[in-house]
C-alpha positions in Angstrom: -39.4 -53.4 -61.6 -38.2 -51.3 -58.6 -39.1 -54.1 -56.1 -37.3 -56.7 -58.2 -34.2 -54.4 -58.4 -34.3 -53.9 -54.7 -34.5 -57.7 -54.1 -31.6 -58.3 -56.5 -29.5 -55.6 -54.8 -30.2 -57.0 -51.3 -29.2 -60.5 -52.5 -26.0 -59.1 -54.0 -25.3 -57.3 -50.7 -25.7 -60.6 -48.8 -23.2 -62.2 -51.2 -20.7 -59.4 -50.9 -21.0 -59.2 -47.1 -20.5 -62.9 -46.7 -17.5 -63.0 -48.9 -15.9 -60.4 -46.6 -16.9 -62.4 -43.5 -15.6 -65.7 -45.0 -12.3 -64.0 -46.0 -11.9 -62.8 -42.4 -12.7 -66.3 -41.0 -10.1 -68.0 -43.2 -7.5 -65.5 -42.1 -8.2 -65.4 -38.4 -10.6 -68.2 -37.4 -9.7 -71.1 -39.7 -11.4 -73.7 -37.5 -14.7 -71.8 -37.8 -14.2 -71.4 -41.6 -13.6 -75.2 -41.9 -17.1 -75.8 -40.6 -18.9 -74.0 -43.4 -21.0 -76.5 -45.4 -21.2 -76.5 -49.2 -23.8 -74.3 -50.9 -27.5 -75.3 -51.0 -28.8 -75.9 -54.5 -32.0 -74.4 -55.9 -33.5 -77.9 -55.5 -32.5 -78.0 -51.9 -34.1 -74.6 -51.2 -37.3 -75.6 -53.1 -37.5 -78.9 -51.1 -37.2 -77.0 -47.8 -39.8 -74.5 -48.9 -42.2 -77.2 -49.9 -41.7 -79.1 -46.6 -42.5 -75.9 -44.6 -45.0 -74.4 -46.9 -43.1 -71.1 -46.7 -40.9 -69.4 -49.2 -37.5 -68.2 -48.0 -37.1 -64.4 -48.3 -34.7 -63.8 -51.2 -32.0 -62.5 -48.9 -32.0 -65.7 -46.8 -32.1 -67.9 -49.9 -29.1 -66.0 -51.3 -27.2 -66.8 -48.1 -28.0 -70.5 -48.3 -26.8 -70.5 -51.9 -23.4 -69.6 -50.5 -23.3 -72.1 -47.7 -25.9 -74.5 -46.4 -25.3 -73.5 -42.8 -22.5 -74.8 -40.5 -21.6 -78.3 -39.5 -23.4 -79.0 -36.2 -21.0 -81.5 -34.7 -18.7 -78.9 -33.2 -18.4 -77.0 -29.9 -19.9 -73.6 -29.6 -16.5 -71.9 -29.2 -15.7 -72.8 -32.8 -19.2 -73.0 -34.4 -20.7 -69.8 -32.8 -19.7 -67.7 -35.8 -22.8 -65.4 -35.5 -23.5 -62.8 -32.8 -25.0 -64.2 -29.5 -22.8 -67.3 -30.1 -25.2 -68.6 -32.7 -24.6 -70.8 -35.7 -26.4 -70.9 -39.1 -28.5 -74.1 -39.4 -28.4 -76.4 -42.4 -31.7 -76.3 -44.3 -32.8 -79.7 -43.2 -32.4 -78.7 -39.6 -34.2 -75.4 -40.2 -37.1 -77.4 -41.5 -37.2 -79.6 -38.4 -37.0 -76.5 -36.1 -39.7 -74.8 -38.0 -42.0 -77.8 -37.8 -41.4 -78.1 -34.1 -42.2 -74.4 -33.6 -45.4 -74.4 -35.6 -46.7 -77.9 -34.7 -45.6 -78.5 -31.2 -45.2 -75.0 -29.9 -48.0 -73.6 -32.0 -46.1 -70.5 -32.9 -47.1 -68.3 -35.8 -46.2 -69.5 -39.3 -43.6 -67.6 -41.4 -41.0 -67.1 -38.7 -37.9 -69.0 -39.8 -35.5 -70.0 -37.0 -32.3 -70.1 -39.0 -29.7 -69.9 -36.2 -29.1 -71.1 -32.7 -26.3 -72.2 -30.3 -25.0 -75.6 -31.3 -26.8 -78.3 -29.4 -29.2 -75.8 -27.8 -32.8 -75.3 -28.9 -33.6 -72.7 -26.3 -33.1 -69.5 -28.3 -31.7 -68.1 -31.6 -32.1 -65.8 -34.6 -35.0 -65.8 -37.1 -35.8 -64.2 -40.4 -39.4 -63.0 -41.0 -40.8 -64.7 -44.1 -44.4 -63.3 -43.7 -44.9 -61.5 -47.0 -46.6 -58.2 -46.7 -45.3 -57.5 -43.1 -43.0 -54.5 -42.6 -40.6 -56.9 -41.0 -40.4 -59.2 -44.0 -36.8 -60.3 -44.6 -35.6 -58.8 -41.4 -33.9 -60.2 -38.4 -35.4 -61.1 -35.0 -34.7 -63.1 -31.9 -36.7 -66.2 -30.8 -36.8 -67.9 -27.4 -38.8 -70.8 -26.0 -39.9 -68.8 -23.0 -40.1 -65.3 -24.4 -41.6 -65.7 -27.9 -40.4 -63.9 -31.0 -39.2 -60.3 -31.1 -37.7 -58.1 -33.8 -34.1 -57.2 -33.4 -33.3 -54.5 -32.4 -36.3 -54.2 -30.1 -38.9 -51.5 -30.9 -38.2 -51.8 -34.6 -39.3 -53.8 -37.6 -36.1 -55.8 -37.3 -32.7 -55.4 -38.9 -32.7 -56.1 -42.7 -30.7 -59.3 -43.1 -28.4 -57.9 -45.8 -27.6 -54.8 -43.7 -27.0 -56.9 -40.6 -24.5 -59.1 -42.5 -22.7 -56.0 -43.9 -22.4 -54.6 -40.4 -21.1 -58.0 -39.1 -18.4 -58.0 -41.8 -17.4 -54.4 -40.8 -17.3 -55.3 -37.1 -15.0 -58.2 -37.7 -12.7 -56.2 -40.0 -12.6 -53.4 -37.4 -12.3 -55.7 -34.4 -15.4 -54.5 -32.5 -18.9 -55.3 -31.5 -21.9 -54.7 -33.8 -23.2 -51.1 -34.1 -27.0 -51.1 -34.3 -28.8 -49.1 -36.9 -29.4 -46.3 -34.4 -25.7 -46.0 -33.8 -25.5 -47.6 -30.4 -23.0 -50.4 -29.7 -24.0 -53.9 -28.8 -21.2 -53.9 -26.3 -22.4 -56.9 -24.3 -21.9 -59.2 -27.3 -18.3 -59.1 -28.5 -16.3 -61.2 -31.0 -13.6 -63.4 -29.4 -11.0 -65.6 -31.0 -10.5 -69.0 -29.3 -7.4 -71.0 -28.7 -8.8 -73.6 -31.1 -8.8 -71.1 -34.0 -12.5 -70.4 -33.8 -14.7 -67.3 -33.6 -17.3 -66.9 -30.9 -19.3 -64.1 -29.4 -19.5 -63.5 -25.6 -20.4 -60.9 -23.0 -17.0 -59.6 -22.0 -18.3 -58.7 -18.5 -18.9 -62.3 -17.6 -15.8 -64.4 -17.0 -17.9 -67.6 -16.8 -18.5 -67.5 -20.5 -15.2 -66.0 -21.7 -13.3 -68.9 -23.3 -10.0 -69.7 -21.6 -7.1 -68.2 -23.5 -9.6 -66.3 -25.7 -8.6 -63.0 -27.4 -11.2 -60.2 -27.3 -11.0 -58.3 -30.6 -10.1 -54.7 -29.9 -9.1 -53.5 -33.4 -8.2 -54.7 -36.8 -6.2 -57.9 -37.1 -3.0 -58.1 -39.2 -3.5 -59.7 -42.6 -7.1 -58.6 -43.2 
């Protein structure tokens, strides 16, 4: 009963966090908000799980029940809603990415690559779907040349619900993410683009800073 209650609480936390994020996007990054796809149905989720042979952790399934990822035919400066300039993949794309990982790259089963930069298959975010592992349901980073690592490093990964809650708070407060140990992810900062989008960049590097972009340095009016 306790485990079921924890699962339900985490799923509810995902829903509440994403409602805050989406409200912020509609107020301050409408071009990004417009790219959110409709919710995935239970049938959509079941079909994706059957195709992969892996069940989505309840927290990830709860997120897909809000939006089935983001439209992919958009530039990164609008679609890169998630930290590291990543975008949440539609379920059908997640299935394709997972098959490529496990069949062509021969990577371990159960690591679900749910986000990457639009048009780039080089690196991204994953959620661990290996039941029984201490990192189950937690966030990690994948890269073609570096493998799969929990995020933050030297941990079991960031629980997805907690990560989304911190993401919501960071946007509302106009700052970078604050890791579970209290340190700032200061090289990955939210920026508003001239096209009305949200992206995340390293503010130290002018090569990646969008022209005319606004680095968030505090709460925006009309939260």
